[in-house]
Biotite code that builds the C-alpha atoms (Angstrom):
import biotite.structure as struc

atoms = struc.array([
    struc.Atom([13.768, -67.007, 16.206], chain_id="A", res_id=1, res_name="MET", atom_name="CA", element="C"),
    struc.Atom([13.839, -65.679, 12.658], chain_id="A", res_id=2, res_name="ALA", atom_name="CA", element="C"),
    struc.Atom([11.258, -62.982, 13.455], chain_id="A", res_id=3, res_name="ARG", atom_name="CA", element="C"),
    struc.Atom([13.157, -61.924, 16.590], chain_id="A", res_id=4, res_name="VAL", atom_name="CA", element="C"),
    struc.Atom([16.416, -61.863, 14.627], chain_id="A", res_id=5, res_name="HIS", atom_name="CA", element="C"),
    struc.Atom([14.999, -59.576, 11.914], chain_id="A", res_id=6, res_name="VAL", atom_name="CA", element="C"),
    struc.Atom([13.040, -57.298, 14.269], chain_id="A", res_id=7, res_name="GLU", atom_name="CA", element="C"),
    struc.Atom([16.024, -56.944, 16.610], chain_id="A", res_id=8, res_name="SER", atom_name="CA", element="C"),
    struc.Atom([18.341, -56.003, 13.762], chain_id="A", res_id=9, res_name="TRP", atom_name="CA", element="C"),
    struc.Atom([15.848, -53.421, 12.506], chain_id="A", res_id=10, res_name="ARG", atom_name="CA", element="C"),
    struc.Atom([15.413, -51.779, 15.906], chain_id="A", res_id=11, res_name="SER", atom_name="CA", element="C"),
    struc.Atom([19.012, -52.046, 17.132], chain_id="A", res_id=12, res_name="THR", atom_name="CA", element="C"),
    struc.Atom([20.932, -51.192, 13.966], chain_id="A", res_id=13, res_name="TYR", atom_name="CA", element="C"),
    struc.Atom([18.749, -48.324, 12.666], chain_id="A", res_id=14, res_name="ARG", atom_name="CA", element="C"),
    struc.Atom([21.205, -45.485, 12.091], chain_id="A", res_id=15, res_name="GLY", atom_name="CA", element="C"),
    struc.Atom([24.187, -47.857, 12.147], chain_id="A", res_id=16, res_name="LEU", atom_name="CA", element="C"),
    struc.Atom([23.450, -49.827, 8.961], chain_id="A", res_id=17, res_name="LEU", atom_name="CA", element="C"),
    struc.Atom([21.879, -48.739, 5.654], chain_id="A", res_id=18, res_name="PRO", atom_name="CA", element="C"),
    struc.Atom([18.102, -48.259, 5.887], chain_id="A", res_id=19, res_name="GLU", atom_name="CA", element="C"),
    struc.Atom([17.425, -50.187, 2.671], chain_id="A", res_id=20, res_name="ASP", atom_name="CA", element="C"),
    struc.Atom([19.466, -53.129, 3.962], chain_id="A", res_id=21, res_name="PHE", atom_name="CA", element="C"),
    struc.Atom([17.456, -53.243, 7.200], chain_id="A", res_id=22, res_name="LEU", atom_name="CA", element="C"),
    struc.Atom([14.132, -52.758, 5.402], chain_id="A", res_id=23, res_name="ASP", atom_name="CA", element="C"),
    struc.Atom([14.926, -55.671, 3.095], chain_id="A", res_id=24, res_name="ASN", atom_name="CA", element="C"),
    struc.Atom([15.834, -58.175, 5.807], chain_id="A", res_id=25, res_name="LEU", atom_name="CA", element="C"),
    struc.Atom([13.722, -61.234, 5.132], chain_id="A", res_id=26, res_name="ASP", atom_name="CA", element="C"),
    struc.Atom([12.229, -63.456, 7.824], chain_id="A", res_id=27, res_name="ILE", atom_name="CA", element="C"),
    struc.Atom([12.102, -66.461, 5.475], chain_id="A", res_id=28, res_name="GLN", atom_name="CA", element="C"),
    struc.Atom([15.831, -66.118, 4.735], chain_id="A", res_id=29, res_name="ARG", atom_name="CA", element="C"),
    struc.Atom([16.563, -65.943, 8.454], chain_id="A", res_id=30, res_name="ARG", atom_name="CA", element="C"),
    struc.Atom([14.364, -69.010, 8.985], chain_id="A", res_id=31, res_name="LEU", atom_name="CA", element="C"),
    struc.Atom([16.311, -70.886, 6.316], chain_id="A", res_id=32, res_name="ASP", atom_name="CA", element="C"),
    struc.Atom([19.555, -69.748, 7.943], chain_id="A", res_id=33, res_name="TYR", atom_name="CA", element="C"),
    struc.Atom([18.511, -71.008, 11.389], chain_id="A", res_id=34, res_name="TRP", atom_name="CA", element="C"),
    struc.Atom([17.318, -74.322, 9.943], chain_id="A", res_id=35, res_name="HIS", atom_name="CA", element="C"),
    struc.Atom([20.770, -74.819, 8.403], chain_id="A", res_id=36, res_name="SER", atom_name="CA", element="C"),
    struc.Atom([22.477, -73.840, 11.674], chain_id="A", res_id=37, res_name="VAL", atom_name="CA", element="C"),
    struc.Atom([20.508, -76.423, 13.630], chain_id="A", res_id=38, res_name="PHE", atom_name="CA", element="C"),
    struc.Atom([21.031, -79.099, 10.978], chain_id="A", res_id=39, res_name="GLU", atom_name="CA", element="C"),
    struc.Atom([24.815, -78.596, 11.153], chain_id="A", res_id=40, res_name="LYS", atom_name="CA", element="C"),
    struc.Atom([24.994, -78.030, 14.915], chain_id="A", res_id=41, res_name="LYS", atom_name="CA", element="C"),
    struc.Atom([28.464, -78.961, 16.133], chain_id="A", res_id=42, res_name="SER", atom_name="CA", element="C"),
    struc.Atom([29.293, -80.527, 19.486], chain_id="A", res_id=43, res_name="PRO", atom_name="CA", element="C"),
    struc.Atom([29.462, -77.908, 22.186], chain_id="A", res_id=44, res_name="GLY", atom_name="CA", element="C"),
    struc.Atom([27.018, -75.521, 20.545], chain_id="A", res_id=45, res_name="GLU", atom_name="CA", element="C"),
    struc.Atom([23.781, -74.455, 22.212], chain_id="A", res_id=46, res_name="PHE", atom_name="CA", element="C"),
    struc.Atom([20.764, -72.211, 21.720], chain_id="A", res_id=47, res_name="ALA", atom_name="CA", element="C"),
    struc.Atom([18.141, -71.069, 24.200], chain_id="A", res_id=48, res_name="PHE", atom_name="CA", element="C"),
    struc.Atom([14.927, -69.245, 23.393], chain_id="A", res_id=49, res_name="VAL", atom_name="CA", element="C"),
    struc.Atom([12.743, -67.042, 25.573], chain_id="A", res_id=50, res_name="VAL", atom_name="CA", element="C"),
    struc.Atom([9.069, -67.604, 24.960], chain_id="A", res_id=51, res_name="GLU", atom_name="CA", element="C"),
    struc.Atom([6.328, -65.249, 26.147], chain_id="A", res_id=52, res_name="HIS", atom_name="CA", element="C"),
    struc.Atom([2.967, -66.796, 27.006], chain_id="A", res_id=53, res_name="SER", atom_name="CA", element="C"),
    struc.Atom([1.087, -64.718, 24.402], chain_id="A", res_id=54, res_name="THR", atom_name="CA", element="C"),
    struc.Atom([3.776, -63.332, 22.071], chain_id="A", res_id=55, res_name="GLN", atom_name="CA", element="C"),
    struc.Atom([5.718, -66.496, 21.304], chain_id="A", res_id=56, res_name="GLY", atom_name="CA", element="C"),
    struc.Atom([9.494, -66.307, 21.012], chain_id="A", res_id=57, res_name="VAL", atom_name="CA", element="C"),
    struc.Atom([10.754, -62.889, 22.151], chain_id="A", res_id=58, res_name="VAL", atom_name="CA", element="C"),
    struc.Atom([14.475, -63.593, 22.469], chain_id="A", res_id=59, res_name="GLY", atom_name="CA", element="C"),
    struc.Atom([17.265, -66.086, 21.944], chain_id="A", res_id=60, res_name="PHE", atom_name="CA", element="C"),
    struc.Atom([20.916, -66.673, 22.654], chain_id="A", res_id=61, res_name="VAL", atom_name="CA", element="C"),
    struc.Atom([23.323, -69.109, 21.001], chain_id="A", res_id=62, res_name="SER", atom_name="CA", element="C"),
    struc.Atom([26.957, -69.995, 21.483], chain_id="A", res_id=63, res_name="GLY", atom_name="CA", element="C"),
    struc.Atom([29.671, -72.603, 21.567], chain_id="A", res_id=64, res_name="GLY", atom_name="CA", element="C"),
    struc.Atom([33.372, -72.864, 20.747], chain_id="A", res_id=65, res_name="PRO", atom_name="CA", element="C"),
    struc.Atom([34.998, -69.580, 19.719], chain_id="A", res_id=66, res_name="ALA", atom_name="CA", element="C"),
    struc.Atom([35.081, -69.090, 15.959], chain_id="A", res_id=67, res_name="LEU", atom_name="CA", element="C"),
    struc.Atom([38.335, -67.101, 16.171], chain_id="A", res_id=68, res_name="GLU", atom_name="CA", element="C"),
    struc.Atom([41.393, -67.499, 18.384], chain_id="A", res_id=69, res_name="ASP", atom_name="CA", element="C"),
    struc.Atom([41.501, -64.602, 20.811], chain_id="A", res_id=70, res_name="LEU", atom_name="CA", element="C"),
    struc.Atom([43.704, -66.101, 23.491], chain_id="A", res_id=71, res_name="GLY", atom_name="CA", element="C"),
    struc.Atom([42.003, -67.357, 26.641], chain_id="A", res_id=72, res_name="PRO", atom_name="CA", element="C"),
    struc.Atom([38.509, -66.858, 25.227], chain_id="A", res_id=73, res_name="TYR", atom_name="CA", element="C"),
    struc.Atom([37.702, -70.395, 24.078], chain_id="A", res_id=74, res_name="GLY", atom_name="CA", element="C"),
    struc.Atom([33.930, -69.967, 24.147], chain_id="A", res_id=75, res_name="GLY", atom_name="CA", element="C"),
    struc.Atom([31.753, -67.533, 22.250], chain_id="A", res_id=76, res_name="GLN", atom_name="CA", element="C"),
    struc.Atom([28.249, -66.137, 22.434], chain_id="A", res_id=77, res_name="VAL", atom_name="CA", element="C"),
    struc.Atom([27.347, -66.181, 18.735], chain_id="A", res_id=78, res_name="TYR", atom_name="CA", element="C"),
    struc.Atom([24.073, -64.278, 18.973], chain_id="A", res_id=79, res_name="ALA", atom_name="CA", element="C"),
    struc.Atom([21.934, -62.712, 21.675], chain_id="A", res_id=80, res_name="ILE", atom_name="CA", element="C"),
    struc.Atom([18.765, -60.924, 20.619], chain_id="A", res_id=81, res_name="TYR", atom_name="CA", element="C"),
    struc.Atom([15.746, -59.726, 22.571], chain_id="A", res_id=82, res_name="LEU", atom_name="CA", element="C"),
    struc.Atom([12.795, -57.765, 21.212], chain_id="A", res_id=83, res_name="LEU", atom_name="CA", element="C"),
    struc.Atom([12.905, -54.101, 22.253], chain_id="A", res_id=84, res_name="ALA", atom_name="CA", element="C"),
    struc.Atom([9.508, -54.472, 23.960], chain_id="A", res_id=85, res_name="SER", atom_name="CA", element="C"),
    struc.Atom([11.008, -57.047, 26.341], chain_id="A", res_id=86, res_name="GLN", atom_name="CA", element="C"),
    struc.Atom([14.160, -55.139, 27.271], chain_id="A", res_id=87, res_name="GLN", atom_name="CA", element="C"),
    struc.Atom([14.668, -53.564, 30.686], chain_id="A", res_id=88, res_name="GLY", atom_name="CA", element="C"),
    struc.Atom([12.961, -56.423, 32.540], chain_id="A", res_id=89, res_name="GLN", atom_name="CA", element="C"),
    struc.Atom([15.994, -58.557, 33.411], chain_id="A", res_id=90, res_name="GLY", atom_name="CA", element="C"),
    struc.Atom([15.397, -60.964, 30.519], chain_id="A", res_id=91, res_name="ILE", atom_name="CA", element="C"),
    struc.Atom([18.600, -60.005, 28.706], chain_id="A", res_id=92, res_name="GLY", atom_name="CA", element="C"),
    struc.Atom([20.606, -60.537, 31.888], chain_id="A", res_id=93, res_name="ARG", atom_name="CA", element="C"),
    struc.Atom([18.985, -63.968, 32.369], chain_id="A", res_id=94, res_name="ALA", atom_name="CA", element="C"),
    struc.Atom([19.769, -64.881, 28.747], chain_id="A", res_id=95, res_name="MET", atom_name="CA", element="C"),
    struc.Atom([23.376, -63.783, 29.164], chain_id="A", res_id=96, res_name="PHE", atom_name="CA", element="C"),
    struc.Atom([23.743, -65.736, 32.412], chain_id="A", res_id=97, res_name="GLU", atom_name="CA", element="C"),
    struc.Atom([22.223, -68.828, 30.753], chain_id="A", res_id=98, res_name="SER", atom_name="CA", element="C"),
    struc.Atom([24.811, -68.561, 27.989], chain_id="A", res_id=99, res_name="ALA", atom_name="CA", element="C"),
    struc.Atom([27.592, -68.077, 30.543], chain_id="A", res_id=100, res_name="ARG", atom_name="CA", element="C"),
    struc.Atom([26.398, -71.187, 32.396], chain_id="A", res_id=101, res_name="GLY", atom_name="CA", element="C"),
    struc.Atom([26.247, -73.234, 29.197], chain_id="A", res_id=102, res_name="ALA", atom_name="CA", element="C"),
    struc.Atom([29.798, -72.197, 28.310], chain_id="A", res_id=103, res_name="LEU", atom_name="CA", element="C"),
    struc.Atom([31.062, -73.089, 31.802], chain_id="A", res_id=104, res_name="VAL", atom_name="CA", element="C"),
    struc.Atom([29.367, -76.507, 31.532], chain_id="A", res_id=105, res_name="GLU", atom_name="CA", element="C"),
    struc.Atom([31.339, -76.978, 28.317], chain_id="A", res_id=106, res_name="ARG", atom_name="CA", element="C"),
    struc.Atom([34.598, -76.149, 30.177], chain_id="A", res_id=107, res_name="SER", atom_name="CA", element="C"),
    struc.Atom([35.170, -72.680, 28.704], chain_id="A", res_id=108, res_name="TYR", atom_name="CA", element="C"),
    struc.Atom([36.653, -70.574, 31.499], chain_id="A", res_id=109, res_name="ALA", atom_name="CA", element="C"),
    struc.Atom([36.803, -67.576, 29.182], chain_id="A", res_id=110, res_name="GLY", atom_name="CA", element="C"),
    struc.Atom([34.380, -66.503, 26.487], chain_id="A", res_id=111, res_name="PHE", atom_name="CA", element="C"),
    struc.Atom([33.749, -63.612, 24.160], chain_id="A", res_id=112, res_name="MET", atom_name="CA", element="C"),
    struc.Atom([31.268, -62.066, 21.754], chain_id="A", res_id=113, res_name="LEU", atom_name="CA", element="C"),
    struc.Atom([31.335, -59.630, 18.856], chain_id="A", res_id=114, res_name="TRP", atom_name="CA", element="C"),
    struc.Atom([29.123, -56.536, 18.759], chain_id="A", res_id=115, res_name="VAL", atom_name="CA", element="C"),
    struc.Atom([28.753, -53.750, 16.227], chain_id="A", res_id=116, res_name="LEU", atom_name="CA", element="C"),
    struc.Atom([30.441, -50.530, 17.363], chain_id="A", res_id=117, res_name="GLU", atom_name="CA", element="C"),
    struc.Atom([27.738, -48.048, 18.302], chain_id="A", res_id=118, res_name="GLY", atom_name="CA", element="C"),
    struc.Atom([25.338, -50.775, 19.412], chain_id="A", res_id=119, res_name="ASN", atom_name="CA", element="C"),
    struc.Atom([23.675, -49.574, 22.627], chain_id="A", res_id=120, res_name="PRO", atom_name="CA", element="C"),
    struc.Atom([24.212, -53.020, 24.181], chain_id="A", res_id=121, res_name="THR", atom_name="CA", element="C"),
    struc.Atom([27.947, -52.286, 24.520], chain_id="A", res_id=122, res_name="CYS", atom_name="CA", element="C"),
    struc.Atom([27.061, -50.653, 27.847], chain_id="A", res_id=123, res_name="GLY", atom_name="CA", element="C"),
    struc.Atom([25.184, -53.788, 28.910], chain_id="A", res_id=124, res_name="PHE", atom_name="CA", element="C"),
    struc.Atom([28.195, -55.990, 28.137], chain_id="A", res_id=125, res_name="TYR", atom_name="CA", element="C"),
    struc.Atom([30.478, -53.654, 30.083], chain_id="A", res_id=126, res_name="GLU", atom_name="CA", element="C"),
    struc.Atom([28.015, -53.711, 32.999], chain_id="A", res_id=127, res_name="HIS", atom_name="CA", element="C"),
    struc.Atom([28.117, -57.514, 32.872], chain_id="A", res_id=128, res_name="MET", atom_name="CA", element="C"),
    struc.Atom([31.905, -57.364, 33.331], chain_id="A", res_id=129, res_name="GLY", atom_name="CA", element="C"),
    struc.Atom([33.009, -57.584, 29.715], chain_id="A", res_id=130, res_name="GLY", atom_name="CA", element="C"),
    struc.Atom([36.382, -56.141, 28.742], chain_id="A", res_id=131, res_name="GLN", atom_name="CA", element="C"),
    struc.Atom([37.102, -54.791, 25.275], chain_id="A", res_id=132, res_name="LEU", atom_name="CA", element="C"),
    struc.Atom([39.587, -57.322, 23.854], chain_id="A", res_id=133, res_name="ILE", atom_name="CA", element="C"),
    struc.Atom([39.612, -56.648, 20.126], chain_id="A", res_id=134, res_name="GLY", atom_name="CA", element="C"),
    struc.Atom([38.170, -54.998, 17.080], chain_id="A", res_id=135, res_name="ARG", atom_name="CA", element="C"),
    struc.Atom([37.870, -55.829, 13.410], chain_id="A", res_id=136, res_name="LYS", atom_name="CA", element="C"),
    struc.Atom([36.660, -54.178, 10.258], chain_id="A", res_id=137, res_name="GLU", atom_name="CA", element="C"),
    struc.Atom([33.875, -55.803, 8.250], chain_id="A", res_id=138, res_name="ASP", atom_name="CA", element="C"),
    struc.Atom([31.112, -54.979, 5.780], chain_id="A", res_id=139, res_name="GLN", atom_name="CA", element="C"),
    struc.Atom([27.393, -55.348, 6.408], chain_id="A", res_id=140, res_name="ILE", atom_name="CA", element="C"),
    struc.Atom([24.854, -54.306, 3.814], chain_id="A", res_id=141, res_name="GLY", atom_name="CA", element="C"),
    struc.Atom([27.641, -52.887, 1.661], chain_id="A", res_id=142, res_name="GLY", atom_name="CA", element="C"),
    struc.Atom([28.757, -50.531, 4.412], chain_id="A", res_id=143, res_name="GLN", atom_name="CA", element="C"),
    struc.Atom([32.070, -50.706, 6.271], chain_id="A", res_id=144, res_name="PRO", atom_name="CA", element="C"),
    struc.Atom([31.547, -51.357, 9.993], chain_id="A", res_id=145, res_name="VAL", atom_name="CA", element="C"),
    struc.Atom([33.704, -51.925, 13.033], chain_id="A", res_id=146, res_name="THR", atom_name="CA", element="C"),
    struc.Atom([32.966, -54.865, 15.289], chain_id="A", res_id=147, res_name="GLU", atom_name="CA", element="C"),
    struc.Atom([34.145, -54.910, 18.889], chain_id="A", res_id=148, res_name="LEU", atom_name="CA", element="C"),
    struc.Atom([35.024, -58.043, 20.849], chain_id="A", res_id=149, res_name="ALA", atom_name="CA", element="C"),
    struc.Atom([34.139, -58.192, 24.530], chain_id="A", res_id=150, res_name="TYR", atom_name="CA", element="C"),
    struc.Atom([35.630, -60.915, 26.692], chain_id="A", res_id=151, res_name="GLY", atom_name="CA", element="C"),
    struc.Atom([35.111, -62.502, 30.084], chain_id="A", res_id=152, res_name="TRP", atom_name="CA", element="C"),
    struc.Atom([37.958, -64.533, 31.578], chain_id="A", res_id=153, res_name="THR", atom_name="CA", element="C"),
    struc.Atom([36.207, -65.872, 34.651], chain_id="A", res_id=154, res_name="SER", atom_name="CA", element="C"),
    struc.Atom([32.839, -67.457, 34.149], chain_id="A", res_id=155, res_name="ALA", atom_name="CA", element="C"),
])
C-alpha cells in the first residue's frame, strides 16, 4: 500500500504540488503511517487492496465515518489510489463500488470524499454520480491548495 500511495501521488500530483515535495515522498514513512492507521482502526473503518498476480498490490481504497460534518454525508472514502499502469481497465470503478458497498453495509446512505482541485480523477467522480458539495483551502508540501468535496446521497 505504501508503494502505491507514493507512486500514485507522484504520477497524479505532478504539476499540482511542488516537484521537490513529490520527489522526497518516502515509502518507509508511508509504511509507518499505514501501520499506525491499522493499529488505531476505529469501528466502521475499512480498507481493501487490489493485488495483481505478478505486480503485488496495485491499488487500495479506505473509508469509514466522515471526518467532517457535511450534512447528509455520514460516510467518507478516505483514500482511493490505483497505479497509473492499472487505470482504464475498470479497476478504479470496482474499487469505488466496493467502497460504496462497504459504506452502505455500515448504514451510511450518503458519503463523500476530498480530492485536490486539478486532479484528473474529478471527472471520474463526476461520472460516478458525485456532486460538488464543498471546498476548502489547505497546504501540502508548503504550497496552498484547494480541496474539493464530492458527495453521493444515495448509495
